[in-house]
mmCIF file as gemmi writes it, N, C-alpha and C atoms, coordinates in Angstrom:
data_model
loop_
_atom_site.group_PDB
_atom_site.id
_atom_site.type_symbol
_atom_site.label_atom_id
_atom_site.label_alt_id
_atom_site.label_comp_id
_atom_site.label_asym_id
_atom_site.label_entity_id
_atom_site.label_seq_id
_atom_site.pdbx_PDB_ins_code
_atom_site.Cartn_x
_atom_site.Cartn_y
_atom_site.Cartn_z
_atom_site.occupancy
_atom_site.B_iso_or_equiv
_atom_site.pdbx_formal_charge
_atom_site.auth_seq_id
_atom_site.auth_asym_id
_atom_site.pdbx_PDB_model_num
ATOM 1 N N . MET Axp A 1 ? 0.171 125.415 -26.831 1 0 ? 1 A 1
ATOM 2 C CA . MET Axp A 1 ? 0.94 124.315 -27.338 1 0 ? 1 A 1
ATOM 3 C C . MET Axp A 1 ? 0.958 123.43 -26.501 1 0 ? 1 A 1
ATOM 4 N N . GLU Axp A 2 ? 0.988 123.564 -25.238 1 0 ? 2 A 1
ATOM 5 C CA . GLU Axp A 2 ? 1.69 122.979 -24.098 1 0 ? 2 A 1
ATOM 6 C C . GLU Axp A 2 ? 0.477 122.506 -23.793 1 0 ? 2 A 1
ATOM 7 N N . LEU Axp A 3 ? -0.862 123.024 -24.194 1 0 ? 3 A 1
ATOM 8 C CA . LEU Axp A 3 ? -2.367 122.608 -22.985 1 0 ? 3 A 1
ATOM 9 C C . LEU Axp A 3 ? -2.392 121.892 -24.356 1 0 ? 3 A 1
ATOM 10 N N . ARG Axp A 4 ? -2.457 121.671 -25.04 1 0 ? 4 A 1
ATOM 11 C CA . ARG Axp A 4 ? -3.06 120.688 -25.819 1 0 ? 4 A 1
ATOM 12 C C . ARG Axp A 4 ? -2.049 119.326 -26.081 1 0 ? 4 A 1
ATOM 13 N N . ARG Axp A 5 ? -0.28 119.405 -25.772 1 0 ? 5 A 1
ATOM 14 C CA . ARG Axp A 5 ? -0.107 118.557 -24.819 1 0 ? 5 A 1
ATOM 15 C C . ARG Axp A 5 ? -0.199 117.597 -23.785 1 0 ? 5 A 1
ATOM 16 N N . ASP Axp A 6 ? -0.657 118.396 -23.09 1 0 ? 6 A 1
ATOM 17 C CA . ASP Axp A 6 ? -1.445 118.496 -21.689 1 0 ? 6 A 1
ATOM 18 C C . ASP Axp A 6 ? -2.409 117.383 -21.998 1 0 ? 6 A 1
ATOM 19 N N . ILE Axp A 7 ? -3.505 117.707 -23.067 1 0 ? 7 A 1
ATOM 20 C CA . ILE Axp A 7 ? -4.992 116.998 -22.985 1 0 ? 7 A 1
ATOM 21 C C . ILE Axp A 7 ? -4.49 115.749 -23.874 1 0 ? 7 A 1
ATOM 22 N N . ALA Axp A 8 ? -4.155 115.64 -24.88 1 0 ? 8 A 1
ATOM 23 C CA . ALA Axp A 8 ? -3.73 114.516 -25.541 1 0 ? 8 A 1
ATOM 24 C C . ALA Axp A 8 ? -2.97 113.371 -24.587 1 0 ? 8 A 1
ATOM 25 N N . GLU Axp A 9 ? -1.89 114.071 -23.649 1 0 ? 9 A 1
ATOM 26 C CA . GLU Axp A 9 ? -2.263 112.688 -22.258 1 0 ? 9 A 1
ATOM 27 C C . GLU Axp A 9 ? -3.154 112.142 -21.546 1 0 ? 9 A 1
ATOM 28 N N . TYR Axp A 10 ? -3.561 113.316 -20.937 1 0 ? 10 A 1
ATOM 29 C CA . TYR Axp A 10 ? -5.649 112.486 -20.785 1 0 ? 10 A 1
ATOM 30 C C . TYR Axp A 10 ? -5.729 111.884 -21.67 1 0 ? 10 A 1
ATOM 31 N N . ARG Axp A 11 ? -6.196 112.134 -22.935 1 0 ? 11 A 1
ATOM 32 C CA . ARG Axp A 11 ? -7.274 111.811 -23.723 1 0 ? 11 A 1
ATOM 33 C C . ARG Axp A 11 ? -6.285 110.298 -24.27 1 0 ? 11 A 1
ATOM 34 N N . ALA Axp A 12 ? -5.004 110.035 -24.196 1 0 ? 12 A 1
ATOM 35 C CA . ALA Axp A 12 ? -4.745 109.089 -24.489 1 0 ? 12 A 1
ATOM 36 C C . ALA Axp A 12 ? -4.522 108.041 -23.32 1 0 ? 12 A 1
ATOM 37 N N . ALA Axp A 13 ? -4.731 107.939 -22.045 1 0 ? 13 A 1
ATOM 38 C CA . ALA Axp A 13 ? -4.779 108.257 -20.952 1 0 ? 13 A 1
ATOM 39 C C . ALA Axp A 13 ? -6.174 106.954 -20.895 1 0 ? 13 A 1
ATOM 40 N N . ALA Axp A 14 ? -7.036 108.436 -21.403 1 0 ? 14 A 1
ATOM 41 C CA . ALA Axp A 14 ? -8.839 108.397 -20.949 1 0 ? 14 A 1
ATOM 42 C C . ALA Axp A 14 ? -9.203 106.834 -22.002 1 0 ? 14 A 1
ATOM 43 N N . GLU Axp A 15 ? -8.217 107.346 -23.109 1 0 ? 15 A 1
ATOM 44 C CA . GLU Axp A 15 ? -8.355 105.631 -24.121 1 0 ? 15 A 1
ATOM 45 C C . GLU Axp A 15 ? -8.245 104.291 -23.895 1 0 ? 15 A 1
ATOM 46 N N . ALA Axp A 16 ? -6.62 104.585 -23.156 1 0 ? 16 A 1
ATOM 47 C CA . ALA Axp A 16 ? -6.237 103.059 -22.443 1 0 ? 16 A 1
ATOM 48 C C . ALA Axp A 16 ? -7.025 102.459 -21.723 1 0 ? 16 A 1
ATOM 49 N N . GLN Axp A 17 ? -7.47 103.76 -21.04 1 0 ? 17 A 1
ATOM 50 C CA . GLN Axp A 17 ? -8.255 102.74 -19.69 1 0 ? 17 A 1
ATOM 51 C C . GLN Axp A 17 ? -9.918 102.375 -20.266 1 0 ? 17 A 1
ATOM 52 N N . ALA Axp A 18 ? -10.767 103.291 -21.687 1 0 ? 18 A 1
ATOM 53 C CA . ALA Axp A 18 ? -11.203 102.558 -21.867 1 0 ? 18 A 1
ATOM 54 C C . ALA Axp A 18 ? -11.308 101.158 -22.575 1 0 ? 18 A 1
ATOM 55 N N . ASP Axp A 19 ? -10.264 100.899 -23.593 1 0 ? 19 A 1
ATOM 56 C CA . ASP Axp A 19 ? -9.546 99.981 -24.336 1 0 ? 19 A 1
ATOM 57 C C . ASP Axp A 19 ? -10.095 98.747 -22.69 1 0 ? 19 A 1
ATOM 58 N N . ARG Axp A 20 ? -9.127 99.762 -22.187 1 0 ? 20 A 1
ATOM 59 C CA . ARG Axp A 20 ? -9.592 97.973 -21.09 1 0 ? 20 A 1
ATOM 60 C C . ARG Axp A 20 ? -10.915 97.301 -19.448 1 0 ? 20 A 1
ATOM 61 N N . VAL Axp A 21 ? -11.733 98.623 -20.349 1 0 ? 21 A 1
ATOM 62 C CA . VAL Axp A 21 ? -12.716 97.792 -19.281 1 0 ? 21 A 1
ATOM 63 C C . VAL Axp A 21 ? -13.413 97.505 -20.471 1 0 ? 21 A 1
ATOM 64 N N . ARG Axp A 22 ? -13.224 97.734 -21.589 1 0 ? 22 A 1
ATOM 65 C CA . ARG Axp A 22 ? -13.833 97.355 -22.331 1 0 ? 22 A 1
ATOM 66 C C . ARG Axp A 22 ? -13.34 96.074 -23.318 1 0 ? 22 A 1
ATOM 67 N N . GLU Axp A 23 ? -12.127 95.187 -22.709 1 0 ? 23 A 1
ATOM 68 C CA . GLU Axp A 23 ? -12.174 94.212 -23.055 1 0 ? 23 A 1
ATOM 69 C C . GLU Axp A 23 ? -12.364 92.965 -21.435 1 0 ? 23 A 1
ATOM 70 N N . ARG Axp A 24 ? -12.606 94.081 -20.893 1 0 ? 24 A 1
ATOM 71 C CA . ARG Axp A 24 ? -12.859 93.256 -19.161 1 0 ? 24 A 1
ATOM 72 C C . ARG Axp A 24 ? -14.372 92.928 -19.31 1 0 ? 24 A 1
ATOM 73 N N . ILE Axp A 25 ? -15.448 93.765 -19.358 1 0 ? 25 A 1
ATOM 74 C CA . ILE Axp A 25 ? -16.676 92.855 -20.329 1 0 ? 25 A 1
ATOM 75 C C . ILE Axp A 25 ? -17.072 92.687 -21.059 1 0 ? 25 A 1
ATOM 76 N N . ASN Axp A 26 ? -15.709 92.375 -22.379 1 0 ? 26 A 1
ATOM 77 C CA . ASN Axp A 26 ? -16.238 91.568 -22.979 1 0 ? 26 A 1
ATOM 78 C C . ASN Axp A 26 ? -15.831 90.348 -22.752 1 0 ? 26 A 1
ATOM 79 N N . ALA Axp A 27 ? -14.541 89.788 -21.892 1 0 ? 27 A 1
ATOM 80 C CA . ALA Axp A 27 ? -13.862 88.736 -21.075 1 0 ? 27 A 1
ATOM 81 C C . ALA Axp A 27 ? -16.121 88.716 -20.504 1 0 ? 27 A 1
ATOM 82 N N . ALA Axp A 28 ? -15.768 89.207 -19.337 1 0 ? 28 A 1
ATOM 83 C CA . ALA Axp A 28 ? -17.123 88.826 -18.448 1 0 ? 28 A 1
ATOM 84 C C . ALA Axp A 28 ? -18.156 88.545 -19.529 1 0 ? 28 A 1
ATOM 85 N N . LEU Axp A 29 ? -18.804 89.226 -20.35 1 0 ? 29 A 1
ATOM 86 C CA . LEU Axp A 29 ? -19.915 88.928 -21.457 1 0 ? 29 A 1
ATOM 87 C C . LEU Axp A 29 ? -19.051 87.212 -22.325 1 0 ? 29 A 1
ATOM 88 N N . GLU Axp A 30 ? -18.578 87.025 -22.039 1 0 ? 30 A 1
ATOM 89 C CA . GLU Axp A 30 ? -18.53 86.113 -23.611 1 0 ? 30 A 1
ATOM 90 C C . GLU Axp A 30 ? -18.238 84.69 -21.578 1 0 ? 30 A 1
ATOM 91 N N . VAL Axp A 31 ? -17.648 84.584 -20.446 1 0 ? 31 A 1
ATOM 92 C CA . VAL Axp A 31 ? -18.022 83.607 -19.837 1 0 ? 31 A 1
ATOM 93 C C . VAL Axp A 31 ? -19.697 83.57 -19.07 1 0 ? 31 A 1
ATOM 94 N N . SER Axp A 32 ? -20.084 84.689 -18.871 1 0 ? 32 A 1
ATOM 95 C CA . SER Axp A 32 ? -22.28 84.212 -18.975 1 0 ? 32 A 1
ATOM 96 C C . SER Axp A 32 ? -22.771 83.806 -19.924 1 0 ? 32 A 1
ATOM 97 N N . ARG Axp A 33 ? -21.883 84.252 -21.079 1 0 ? 33 A 1
ATOM 98 C CA . ARG Axp A 33 ? -22.542 83.082 -22.209 1 0 ? 33 A 1
ATOM 99 C C . ARG Axp A 33 ? -22.03 82.124 -21.733 1 0 ? 33 A 1
ATOM 100 N N . ARG Axp A 34 ? -20.903 81.613 -21.784 1 0 ? 34 A 1
ATOM 101 C CA . ARG Axp A 34 ? -20.81 80.455 -21.62 1 0 ? 34 A 1
ATOM 102 C C . ARG Axp A 34 ? -22.117 79.448 -20.425 1 0 ? 34 A 1
ATOM 103 N N . THR Axp A 35 ? -22.222 80.356 -18.851 1 0 ? 35 A 1
ATOM 104 C CA . THR Axp A 35 ? -22.489 79.875 -18.085 1 0 ? 35 A 1
ATOM 105 C C . THR Axp A 35 ? -23.517 79.468 -19.019 1 0 ? 35 A 1
ATOM 106 N N . ARG Axp A 36 ? -24.43 80.598 -19.068 1 0 ? 36 A 1
ATOM 107 C CA . ARG Axp A 36 ? -26.14 79.95 -19.762 1 0 ? 36 A 1
ATOM 108 C C . ARG Axp A 36 ? -25.673 78.977 -20.633 1 0 ? 36 A 1
ATOM 109 N N . GLU Axp A 37 ? -25.152 79.186 -21.559 1 0 ? 37 A 1
ATOM 110 C CA . GLU Axp A 37 ? -25.47 77.613 -22.156 1 0 ? 37 A 1
ATOM 111 C C . GLU Axp A 37 ? -25.668 76.743 -21.668 1 0 ? 37 A 1
ATOM 112 N N . GLU Axp A 38 ? -24.129 76.325 -20.69 1 0 ? 38 A 1
ATOM 113 C CA . GLU Axp A 38 ? -23.924 75.506 -19.778 1 0 ? 38 A 1
ATOM 114 C C . GLU Axp A 38 ? -25.735 75.134 -19.119 1 0 ? 38 A 1
ATOM 115 N N . ILE Axp A 39 ? -26.549 76.163 -18.459 1 0 ? 39 A 1
ATOM 116 C CA . ILE Axp A 39 ? -27.306 76.171 -17.465 1 0 ? 39 A 1
ATOM 117 C C . ILE Axp A 39 ? -27.972 75.703 -18.976 1 0 ? 39 A 1
ATOM 118 N N . GLU Axp A 40 ? -28.357 75.929 -19.611 1 0 ? 40 A 1
ATOM 119 C CA . GLU Axp A 40 ? -29.274 75.349 -20.25 1 0 ? 40 A 1
ATOM 120 C C . GLU Axp A 40 ? -29.758 74.352 -20.748 1 0 ? 40 A 1
ATOM 121 N N . GLU Axp A 41 ? -27.535 73.812 -21.62 1 0 ? 41 A 1
ATOM 122 C CA . GLU Axp A 41 ? -28.007 72.563 -21.975 1 0 ? 41 A 1
ATOM 123 C C . GLU Axp A 41 ? -28.186 71.118 -20.432 1 0 ? 41 A 1
ATOM 124 N N . ARG Axp A 42 ? -27.861 71.612 -19.206 1 0 ? 42 A 1
ATOM 125 C CA . ARG Axp A 42 ? -28.104 70.22 -18.663 1 0 ? 42 A 1
ATOM 126 C C . ARG Axp A 42 ? -29.812 70.436 -17.984 1 0 ? 42 A 1
ATOM 127 N N . ILE Axp A 43 ? -29.962 72.306 -18.22 1 0 ? 43 A 1
ATOM 128 C CA . ILE Axp A 43 ? -31.779 71.782 -18.298 1 0 ? 43 A 1
ATOM 129 C C . ILE Axp A 43 ? -32.534 71.047 -19.201 1 0 ? 43 A 1
ATOM 130 N N . ALA Axp A 44 ? -31.833 70.968 -20.493 1 0 ? 44 A 1
ATOM 131 C CA . ALA Axp A 44 ? -32.387 69.937 -21.598 1 0 ? 44 A 1
ATOM 132 C C . ALA Axp A 44 ? -31.846 68.971 -21.514 1 0 ? 44 A 1
ATOM 133 N N . SER Axp A 45 ? -31.075 68.717 -20.887 1 0 ? 45 A 1
ATOM 134 C CA . SER Axp A 45 ? -30.868 67.008 -21.015 1 0 ? 45 A 1
ATOM 135 C C . SER Axp A 45 ? -31.428 66.695 -19.498 1 0 ? 45 A 1
ATOM 136 N N . GLU Axp A 46 ? -32.019 66.344 -18.373 1 0 ? 46 A 1
ATOM 137 C CA . GLU Axp A 46 ? -32.616 66.588 -16.821 1 0 ? 46 A 1
ATOM 138 C C . GLU Axp A 46 ? -34.332 66.777 -17.578 1 0 ? 46 A 1
ATOM 139 N N . LEU Axp A 47 ? -34.945 67.274 -18.544 1 0 ? 47 A 1
ATOM 140 C CA . LEU Axp A 47 ? -35.825 67.14 -19.311 1 0 ? 47 A 1
ATOM 141 C C . LEU Axp A 47 ? -36.261 66.077 -20.115 1 0 ? 47 A 1
ATOM 142 N N . HIS Axp A 48 ? -35.37 65.559 -21.273 1 0 ? 48 A 1
ATOM 143 C CA . HIS Axp A 48 ? -35.103 64.912 -21.808 1 0 ? 48 A 1
ATOM 144 C C . HIS Axp A 48 ? -34.862 63.007 -20.939 1 0 ? 48 A 1
ATOM 145 N N . ALA Axp A 49 ? -33.978 63.609 -20.404 1 0 ? 49 A 1
ATOM 146 C CA . ALA Axp A 49 ? -33.251 61.952 -19.173 1 0 ? 49 A 1
ATOM 147 C C . ALA Axp A 49 ? -34.919 61.261 -18.757 1 0 ? 49 A 1
ATOM 148 N N . PRO Axp A 50 ? -34.496 59.777 -18.791 1 0 ? 50 A 1
ATOM 149 C CA . PRO Axp A 50 ? -35.269 59.101 -18.161 1 0 ? 50 A 1
ATOM 150 C C . PRO Axp A 50 ? -35.449 59.515 -16.753 1 0 ? 50 A 1
ATOM 151 N N . ARG Axp A 51 ? -36.767 59.116 -15.871 1 0 ? 51 A 1
ATOM 152 C CA . ARG Axp A 51 ? -36.673 59.293 -14.706 1 0 ? 51 A 1
ATOM 153 C C . ARG Axp A 51 ? -35.966 58.46 -13.535 1 0 ? 51 A 1
ATOM 154 N N . VAL Axp A 52 ? -35.034 58.405 -12.541 1 0 ? 52 A 1
ATOM 155 C CA . VAL Axp A 52 ? -35.225 57.001 -11.767 1 0 ? 52 A 1
ATOM 156 C C . VAL Axp A 52 ? -35.614 56.909 -10.881 1 0 ? 52 A 1
ATOM 157 N N . PRO Axp A 53 ? -36.456 56.01 -10.096 1 0 ? 53 A 1
ATOM 158 C CA . PRO Axp A 53 ? -37.218 56.043 -8.995 1 0 ? 53 A 1
ATOM 159 C C . PRO Axp A 53 ? -36.042 56.887 -7.401 1 0 ? 53 A 1
ATOM 160 N N . ALA Axp A 54 ? -37.407 57.419 -6.854 1 0 ? 54 A 1
ATOM 161 C CA . ALA Axp A 54 ? -36.057 57.73 -5.858 1 0 ? 54 A 1
ATOM 162 C C . ALA Axp A 54 ? -36.163 56.392 -5.132 1 0 ? 54 A 1
ATOM 163 N N . LYS Axp A 55 ? -35.834 55.597 -5.137 1 0 ? 55 A 1
ATOM 164 C CA . LYS Axp A 55 ? -35.33 54.988 -3.809 1 0 ? 55 A 1
ATOM 165 C C . LYS Axp A 55 ? -34.318 53.723 -4.284 1 0 ? 55 A 1
ATOM 166 N N . THR Axp A 56 ? -33.732 54.635 -2.975 1 0 ? 56 A 1
ATOM 167 C CA . THR Axp A 56 ? -31.715 54.212 -4.157 1 0 ? 56 A 1
ATOM 168 C C . THR Axp A 56 ? -31.988 53.625 -2.185 1 0 ? 56 A 1
ATOM 169 N N . ALA Axp A 57 ? -31.972 53.748 -1.783 1 0 ? 57 A 1
ATOM 170 C CA . ALA Axp A 57 ? -32.462 54.151 0.219 1 0 ? 57 A 1
ATOM 171 C C . ALA Axp A 57 ? -32.816 53.897 0.908 1 0 ? 57 A 1
ATOM 172 N N . PRO Axp A 58 ? -33.656 52.977 1.624 1 0 ? 58 A 1
ATOM 173 C CA . PRO Axp A 58 ? -34.688 52.941 2.534 1 0 ? 58 A 1
ATOM 174 C C . PRO Axp A 58 ? -34.992 53.925 3.498 1 0 ? 58 A 1
ATOM 175 N N . ARG Axp A 59 ? -36.206 54.711 3.762 1 0 ? 59 A 1
ATOM 176 C CA . ARG Axp A 59 ? -37.193 55.527 4.137 1 0 ? 59 A 1
ATOM 177 C C . ARG Axp A 59 ? -36.901 54.942 5.732 1 0 ? 59 A 1
ATOM 178 N N . LYS Axp A 60 ? -36.69 56.334 6.45 1 0 ? 60 A 1
ATOM 179 C CA . LYS Axp A 60 ? -36.569 55.426 8.291 1 0 ? 60 A 1
ATOM 180 C C . LYS Axp A 60 ? -38.257 55.911 7.967 1 0 ? 60 A 1
ATOM 181 N N . ALA Axp A 61 ? -38.849 55.374 9.457 1 0 ? 61 A 1
ATOM 182 C CA . ALA Axp A 61 ? -40.067 55.656 9.904 1 0 ? 61 A 1
ATOM 183 C C . ALA Axp A 61 ? -40.045 57.35 10.577 1 0 ? 61 A 1
ATOM 184 N N . ALA Axp A 62 ? -41.217 57.493 10.383 1 0 ? 62 A 1
ATOM 185 C CA . ALA Axp A 62 ? -41.353 58.98 11.009 1 0 ? 62 A 1
ATOM 186 C C . ALA Axp A 62 ? -41.144 58.756 12.764 1 0 ? 62 A 1
ATOM 187 N N . PRO Axp A 63 ? -41.313 59.349 13.745 1 0 ? 63 A 1
ATOM 188 C CA . PRO Axp A 63 ? -40.683 59.183 14.984 1 0 ? 63 A 1
ATOM 189 C C . PRO Axp A 63 ? -41.848 58.907 15.76 1 0 ? 63 A 1
ATOM 190 N N . ALA Axp A 64 ? -42.548 58.631 16.642 1 0 ? 64 A 1
ATOM 191 C CA . ALA Axp A 64 ? -43.863 58.256 17.026 1 0 ? 64 A 1
ATOM 192 C C . ALA Axp A 64 ? -44.527 59.398 17.469 1 0 ? 64 A 1
ATOM 193 N N . ARG Axp A 65 ? -45.327 60.26 17.484 1 0 ? 65 A 1
ATOM 194 C CA . ARG Axp A 65 ? -46.295 61.326 18.489 1 0 ? 65 A 1
ATOM 195 C C . ARG Axp A 65 ? -46.028 61.369 19.978 1 0 ? 65 A 1
ATOM 196 N N . LYS Axp A 66 ? -45.892 62.102 20.632 1 0 ? 66 A 1
ATOM 197 C CA . LYS Axp A 66 ? -46.167 61.617 22.37 1 0 ? 66 A 1
ATOM 198 C C . LYS Axp A 66 ? -47.164 62.116 22.309 1 0 ? 66 A 1
ATOM 199 N N . ARG Axp A 67 ? -47.729 61.025 23.172 1 0 ? 67 A 1
ATOM 200 C CA . ARG Axp A 67 ? -49.618 61.441 23.684 1 0 ? 67 A 1
ATOM 201 C C . ARG Axp A 67 ? -49.516 62.862 24.801 1 0 ? 67 A 1
ATOM 202 N N . THR Axp A 68 ? -49.747 63.459 23.902 1 0 ? 68 A 1
ATOM 203 C CA . THR Axp A 68 ? -50.387 64.794 25.045 1 0 ? 68 A 1
ATOM 204 C C . THR Axp A 68 ? -51.98 64.804 26.027 1 0 ? 68 A 1
ATOM 205 N N . THR Axp A 69 ? -52.14 64.957 27.224 1 0 ? 69 A 1
ATOM 206 C CA . THR Axp A 69 ? -52.958 64.965 27.482 1 0 ? 69 A 1
ATOM 207 C C . THR Axp A 69 ? -54.839 66.677 27.531 1 0 ? 69 A 1
ATOM 208 N N . THR Axp A 70 ? -54.976 65.804 27.358 1 0 ? 70 A 1
ATOM 209 C CA . THR Axp A 70 ? -55.889 67.055 26.948 1 0 ? 70 A 1
ATOM 210 C C . THR Axp A 70 ? -56.664 67.482 28.457 1 0 ? 70 A 1
ATOM 211 N N . ALA Axp A 71 ? -57.387 68.242 29.004 1 0 ? 71 A 1
ATOM 212 C CA . ALA Axp A 71 ? -57.996 68.967 30.577 1 0 ? 71 A 1
ATOM 213 C C . ALA Axp A 71 ? -59.221 67.831 30.018 1 0 ? 71 A 1
ATOM 214 N N . HIS Axp A 72 ? -60.346 67.244 29.253 1 0 ? 72 A 1
ATOM 215 C CA . HIS Axp A 72 ? -61.641 67.216 29.909 1 0 ? 72 A 1
ATOM 216 C C . HIS Axp A 72 ? -61.006 65.421 28.923 1 0 ? 72 A 1
ATOM 217 N N . ALA Axp A 73 ? -59.56 65.433 29.294 1 0 ? 73 A 1
ATOM 218 C CA . ALA Axp A 73 ? -59.824 63.649 29.529 1 0 ? 73 A 1
ATOM 219 C C . ALA Axp A 73 ? -58.928 63.435 30.483 1 0 ? 73 A 1
ATOM 220 N N . THR Axp A 74 ? -58.811 64.361 31.545 1 0 ? 74 A 1
ATOM 221 C CA . THR Axp A 74 ? -58.436 63.264 32.602 1 0 ? 74 A 1
ATOM 222 C C . THR Axp A 74 ? -59.631 63.482 33.505 1 0 ? 74 A 1
ATOM 223 N N . LYS Axp A 75 ? -61.118 63.897 33.636 1 0 ? 75 A 1
ATOM 224 C CA . LYS Axp A 75 ? -61.635 63.834 34.362 1 0 ? 75 A 1
ATOM 225 C C . LYS Axp A 75 ? -62.669 63.38 34.55 1 0 ? 75 A 1
């Protein structure tokens, strides 16, 4: 009889732990589902949004390259 009580306590604790884990998993799944929906909405809105030219600020010219001397040029 006493052995069965101990097993019942362990079983109840295991079930409570399983319930907590299940709740955490479901919460994480809900967060990931919302995140995926937000990402899909952003992608869709960017695909359908009109393109704006990227000329908001003038670009600086690339610095000039330094000339290097070669062996045949110095002869």
